[in-house]
N, C-alpha and C positions, 0 to 999 in steps of 0.2 A: 373222830375221836379215837376209835380203835386203831386206825392206821397210824395216827400220830403217836400213840403209845408204842406200837411196834417199832416205828422209826427211831424214837428216842432211845429205847432199849438197845437197838442195833448200834446206834452211834456210841453209846456208852461202852458196849462190848468192844467195838473197834478201837476206841481210844485207850481202853485198858490194855489192849493187846499190843500196842505200839511199844517199840523198844526205847524211844526217847521220852524223857520226863517232860514236865510242863515248861513254861517260859522262863525258867531260871537259867540264866546264861553261865553263872558261876557254879560249876559242878565239881569243884575241887575235892570236897569230902566224898562225893559219890565215886570219884575216880581213884583217889589216893588213900581214902579212909582216914585222913588226918594223922598218919603215922610216918610219912616219908619226907621229913624236913631234910635240908641239905642234899637235895637230889637234883642232878643235872642230866637231862637226856643227852646221850652221845650217839646212838644209832638205833635202827629198827630192824626187826627180823622175826621170823616164826621159829623160835628155838626148839619148841617141843612138838612141832608139826601138828598142831591142833587146828590150824587155819584161823586162829586168832593171833593177831600180830603183837609181839612183845616189844618192850622198851629196854634197851641196854643203857644203864645209868651209871654215873660216877657219883660217889658219896664220900663222906668223911674227909673232906678237903682233898679230894682227888687221890685218895689212898685205897679206895674200895671200888671194884666193878661188880655190879649186880644186875640180874635180869628181873624185870617186872613182867609177869605173865599176863597177857590179855585174858579177860574173863567175861562171861555172860552175866555174872552175878556181882553184887557189890562186895568189895570195891572192884571197879572195872580193871584196875591194874593191881595184881597181887604179888607179894614178895616171893621171889624164887631164889635159886642158888646165888651165892656171892663169893668173891675172893677178896680177902682183906690183906693189906700189906702195911708195913711200918715205915719202910724207907722209900718205896716207889712214889713218884709223882706222875700219875697217869694223865696223858695228854689227849688220847684219842682211842676209839674202839671201832673195829671193823668185824662184824659177824660174817661168817662164811664157812664153807667146807674146805679145809686146807689139807685133808688127808684122804678124801675120796670114800669115806665110810657112810656118807649120806646124812651124818649128824652134823649139826651146826657147831663150829668151833668159835671161840672168841679171841680174835687177835687184838692186842692193845699195845700202844706205844708209851714209852716211859722216857721222860726227860732225864738225860744223863747229868749227873752232878757236875757243876762247874762249866757246862757247855751251853752255849746260847741256842743253837739249832739242832744239836746232835740228839738223836732219839734211838733208844733200844727197842727192838721189836720182840714181843713175847706172844705165846699162844696158850690159852687155856683150852685144852682139848675137850670136846663135848661128847656127851652120850645122849640117850633118849630123854632124860629128865635131869641130868646133872652135868657139871663141868669140873674137870680136874684142874686145880689151881697150881699154876707154876710157882716154884719156890723162888724166893728173892735171891738166893745165893747162886742160882743158875745163870750161866752166861746167856745174853740175848741171842736169838736166832740170827738177827741182822742188826748191824749198827748203820744208821743212815742219817743224812741231813734232811730235816723236815719230815713230814708224815707221808706214808705211802699211798699210792692209788691202787685199788683192788681191781683186777681184771682177769680174764681167762686167756692167757697168752697162747697156749698150745691146744685149745679147743677140746680139753678132756673133762670139762665141767668141774675141775678142781681149781680153786681160786689161787691166783698168783699175785705178785706185787710188782709195782714199778716205783722207782725213785732214784735218789742220788746216794751213793755210798759215802762213807766217811771222808773220802778224798775228793768228793764233788763229781765223780764219774757217774754217768747214767747207767742204770742196771735194771734188768728184769730178774726177779727171783722166782724160780719155777718150783712149785711144790708137786710132789708125786705121791701115789698111793704106796704105803709102806710094804716092803718086801720082808717076808718071814716075821711079820709082826713088829718090826723095828722101824721107827720113823727116822729119816735122815734129814739133815739140814737142806734147805732149798738150793738148787743149782743157780748160780749167778751167771747171767748172760749180758754181755756188753751191748751198747747201742751206738750206732754211728752218730757223730756230732753233726749238727747242721749249723748254718750261719747264725742262728738265733742266739747262741752263746749260753751263758749261765742260766740255770733254771731259777725261777723265783721262789723264795721262801718267806712267808707262807705262800702256797701256790693254789691254783684252781685247775689242776690237770683234770682231764675228763676222758672217758672211753665212751664214744658216742658216734653213731652213723650220721655223718653230715652230708655225704654225697648220694644218699638214697640207694646204695647198692646192697643193703642188708648185711654189710660187714662193718663192724665197729671200727671207727678211726680213733687215733690218739691225738688229743689236743694237749699241748704242753705250754704252760705259762712261763715265759722267760723274762729276763730283765728288759728286753727290747720289744716284746709283744707276745704273740702266740704262734707256735709252730703247729702246722697241721700235717700229720702223718697218716696217710690212707692205709687202712687195713687190707691185707692181701691173704691169699691162701698159700703163698710161698713160705719157704722155711724162714725167711726173714721176718715175717709177720706184719711189719709196718714199713712203708716206703715214704720218704719225705716228699711232700707235695709243695707247700708254699708257706710263707710267713704272713701273719696279719700284724702290721706294726701298731704300736700304741698310738693313742690319740696325740697328735703333735700340738705343742703349745708351750708358751713361756710362763709356767706356773709351777708352784711347789705342790704337786698333786699327790693324793693318796688314791691308788687304784685298788679296788676291791676284788673279791672273788667273782669270776665269770660264772654264770649259769646258762643253761641252754633250754629255751622254751619255744613252743610254736606260738609266737606272740600274735600273729595275724590269722591263725587258724587256716593255714593254706598248706600244711604238711611240711613246712620248712622249719627246722630247728635252728633258731637264731641265737647268737651269743649276746647275752645281756650283762653289762658291766656297770656296777656302781662306781662313782668317782667323785672326789672332792677336788675343787680347783685350788684350794688354799690349805695351808697347814692345819688350821683349826676347824676345817670342814664347815665353815659358815656359808660357803657357796658350793652346793652339792647338786648332782644330777645323775641321770642314768643314760648310758649309751647303748644302742643296739647296733650290731654289725649286720648290715643288710645290703646286698648288691655291691659287694667289694668295698664298702665304706662304713664308717661308724656314723651313726645319726644320733644327735642329741634330742632326747624326748622332751626336754624343757619341763621337767616336773615342777608343779607349783608347791613349794614347801611352806607357804604361808597358811597358818591355821585360821580358824574362825575369828580369832582375836587379832589377826594381822601380825602375829609373831612368826618369825622365820625359824624353821627347824633345819637340821642338816644331819648327815650321817655322823655316827660317833667316831671321834678321832681314834685311829688305831693305836693300841698300846701293846707292845710285844709280850709283856708278862701278864697281861690280863686275858683270861680265857674267853671272856665274852666279847672283848673289843680287839682281839688279836688281829683281825682283818675285817673289813667291811663285808658283810654277808647279806645276800638275799636268798629267800627260800620260796619256791614256786608251788602252786597248786590251784585247782579250780574251785575257789571258795563258794561261788554262787551257781556252779554247774551250768553256766551259759556257754561252755565250750572254750572260752578264752582263759588261759592261765593267769592267775593273780599272784601277788607277791606279799610276803611278810618282810618288814624291815624295821630295824631298831634305829630310832632317831634321837637327837638331843637338841635342846635349844639353849641350855646353859651347861657348863661343865658339871658333871656328876648327876645331871637330871636326864634320865633316859626313859624312853617309852617305845614299845613295839606297836606298829600300826599295820593295817591292811592297806595295800595299794591295789586298787581294782583296775583291771584291764578294760579301758573304755575307748570309744572311737576318738580319733585325734581330729579336732576341729581347728587347730592352729596352723597357720601357714608355716610356722617355724618347724613343724614336724617333717618337713621336706617330703621324702618318698614314703614315709611310714603312715600307715592307715590307723594304727592303734598307739595308745600311750597308756600311762598309769596315773590314776588320780588317788590321792591319799584320802581314805575314809577315816576321819579323825575320831569318830565315836563308834566305829564298827565293832571294836573289841571291848566296849564298856561292859561291866564296871571296872575292868582293869585299866589303870592309868599310870601315873608316874611310878617309876621303880621297876618296870619290867625290862630285863636285860636281853632277853632272847625269846623268839617264838618259832614254832615249827608246826606243820600240819600233821594231824593224826585223826584217824577215823575210830572214835571210841566205840561206836555202836555197830560197826561193820555193816553199814547200810549205804555206803557210797557217798555220804555227806561228810566233808572234811571239817573237823573241829580243830582246835588249836591248843597245844601245850605251850605254856609260857613259864619262864623262870623269873621269879620276882625277888627283888632285893629286900632283905629284912635287917633288923638290928643285929641279929646274930649270924648273918650270912645270906643264904638264899633259900627259897622254897619253890617247889613246882606248883603251878595252878593250872586249872583246866577250864577252857571256854567252850561252851556248847554252841554250835552253829545252828541257828533256827531259821531256815529259809522261809520267806513269807510267800512263796508260791511253789506250785508243784513243778519239779524239774526231774528229768530222767538222766540216766548215766549208764555207762558200761565200765566195769572194773576188771582189769586184766592182770594176771600174775603169771610170769614165766619162771618155771623152776629148772633146776639143773637136771632132773631126771634120774639122778643116781638113787639106787634103792639099797635097803639093808634088810635082808630077810630074817635076821636074828632079832630085830626089834619087836616089841609087842604091838599087836593090832589095836587100833584106836578107832572109835566112832567120833567123827568130827562134827562140829556144829552145823556143817552143811550137809550132813547125812551120809558122808562117805565112811566106810569101814576099811581102813588101810593101814599099812605100815609106813614108816618114814619114807618119804618119796621126794627127795630134792630139797635144796635150800636156796638162799639168795644167789641170783645170777646177774652180774653186771654186764651191760652192753647191748641187750636185745633192742631192736627197733620195733615199735608197735604203731600201727596206723589204721585208720578206719574211714569209711565213706558212708554217708547217709543223706537223707533229704529232709530239709526243714519243713515247717508247716506251710511256708509260702511256696514250696516246690523248688527251692534253690538247693544246689548240691552243697554239702558240707564235708570238708576233708581235714582231719586232724592227725597229729603224730606226736609221739613221745618216746623218750629213751628210759629204760629201766636202770636204776642205780648207776648213773653216769659218773658220779663223784663219791668219794668216801672219806676225804681228809678234812681236818679242821672243822668238825661239827657240821658237815654238809647236810646231814639229817634228811636224806632222800628216803622216801617210803619205798619198800621193796615191791611195790605194785603201781599200776597206773590207773587213775580214775579219769575217764573222759566224760565231761559234762555234755549233755545233749539238749539242754534247755527244755522248752516245753514240747519238743518234738516227740509225739507218741509213736512215730513210725518205727518199723524194724530198722536195725542197722544193716545197711545193704551188704557191707563186707568189712571184715576185720583181718588184718594181715600181721603176722608175727615173723620177724626175720632175724637171723644171726648167722655169722660165718658163711656169708654168701648163699644162704639157703633161706627160703621163706615158704609159708603156707597161708592160704586165705580161707577163711570160713565166711559163709554168707547167711543172710537173714537171721540175725541175732536179735533176741528179745531184749528191749530196753529194761533197765533196772535189774541187770543180771551180773553175776560174777563169773568170769571165765578163767579156768586154770589150764595152762598150756605146759606140756612136758615135751620139749623138742629133742626126742631121743629115739632112734639114732640120728645124729645131727645131719647126716648126708642122705637120709631117707625120709623126706618130708611126708610121704604118704603114711608113715607109721607114727608120726607125731600125734600125741594124745591131747584131746581137749575135752574138758568137762564144763558144762554150763549150768549154773545154779541161779534160778530166778529169785530176786529179793534175798540177798545173803543173810546169814546168821539165823537166829531162831524165829525170824519173822514168818517163815513158812509154817512152822508149827503153831505159832500164835494166830496166824490167819485162819488156819484150820479150826483152832479152838474157838475163835470169834465166830466163824461161819456156823460151826456146830451149835454154839450158844444161841445164835440168832434163830436157827432152825428149831431148837428146843423151845424157845420163847414163842415162836409162831405156832408150834404144835400145841403148846399149853393154852394159848389163846383160842385156838380152834376147838380144843376139848372143852374149854369153859363156855365158849359160845354155843357149842353143840349141846352141852348139858342144859344151858339156859333155854335153848330152843325146844329141847325135849320137855322141859318143865312147863314152858308156856303152852306147848301142844297138849300136855296132859290136863292142864287147867282148863284150856278151851274145850276139850272133849267132855270134861266133867260138867262145864257150864251148858254145853249143848245137850248133854244127856238130861241135865236137870230141867232145861227148858222143854224138852220133849215130854218129860214126865208131867210137868205142870200143864202143858197143853192137853195131855191125855185126860187129866182130871177135869 
């Protein structure tokens, strides 16, 4: 009985110390506080360098860009600085350091009036806790067709851009650190044309290491397919390698945005492309490029009521349906990346679903070992009317939750879904920063216990891979790219979460590489967060890495829980000790009385 009491109290303390609430999957009020209607997530990043990731959102019918700061307290996303405009129609946001001061800036694109694809590029320059709003009457830094891809062209940790200029020519725009305190417009560098022809708009360009040499390659979406440009250390930066032609067929197809995932958990980042075979998207599928060929995964789009769904037909002027999009993340932490996709079964009726990465048991899968299965009820209670979904870790504990945008009578509103895993799973979370520092900024104590100044921001392009051993003794090898895409609501997280499943073993090795340099760390503890600062870029022995077990305030809460358990045990020991002393005193009194009686 005494042991049961101790155990019950211990369990209560542990449960109270957890960061996640009970089995309520709808945590919209907990996250947004009920105040953030008409809010659309556009990008993610740690703007104020507190190691809690923030959400960059568009509001007021795309006329306001605002930062929602990640927080340990309710609401989990709190309103931060914003820039409001009257004439601008904002189409996209890219957070990053564009002037080398180690503070995150907010680049945004504006659709130019009367132009179909022409965009103006502006930057709200950031500080430690604020951003300076660009004035509407200022000329754009760049005028381009389509939205830009963020990358680090010249390896200086300052973010650059790639895209088409107003004349349709390919350009890199290179940003530099200001001289004498004055910012200059970016330098425009031309790019050799390859046989692929005109770039696609909307596009799915990517900066990602495909040939495993730890140098990011450039993938360009063209009207005829995808051009692969291998990254080099030469002055030219990228050299044309080959073209991947589009899937051939006699159909009126809609080809969506390509994303890149380690679909089969073998360390190879494969191109995943959603596609409609017909104009109304009644016949949809997903292709994966593997072994020099595209393979149809033959996704089953029939729901439990035998009704057929498909991707939402693209509409050029509709932000949510401008292009067919998939978003990847390991939802169940089994090591295999899953997908979020928005589907439709009748015009105007849309819903976002989870597509789980599962073994492929169909002969039609050809050479692929994995496919995706739609989990029709995985995101319940959210049903019809969700326009878009993306992964986000609300509790900073390695488990990916979901932010959804829901259609309402007055427009849209954001909603939040809490991912409640029904089994214990392990993970490793990795963040690669730029490493630029700013000594003038205030020191901060972060939730992970570090006391530091601003130290780096979002960095696109690094390759991260790991090796471990499963419970069955089999080797497991996974890979990912950090921030490979930035345009058209790509919504990539600025970190990588590797699910390890039920494997409690140490991670044998974890390798981070960029710009043809890499470094490996060994014997990492599961359920930990690793922050890597690859600076100087050519001296890997000086790269810094910090490992934090169980991220966020779980460390403190665990200590509190353990201390509480110890206090309860100590209290019980004192009570039992006092009870024992009392019983001893009574027994001695009885024995003394018995001795007295016998003497008489």
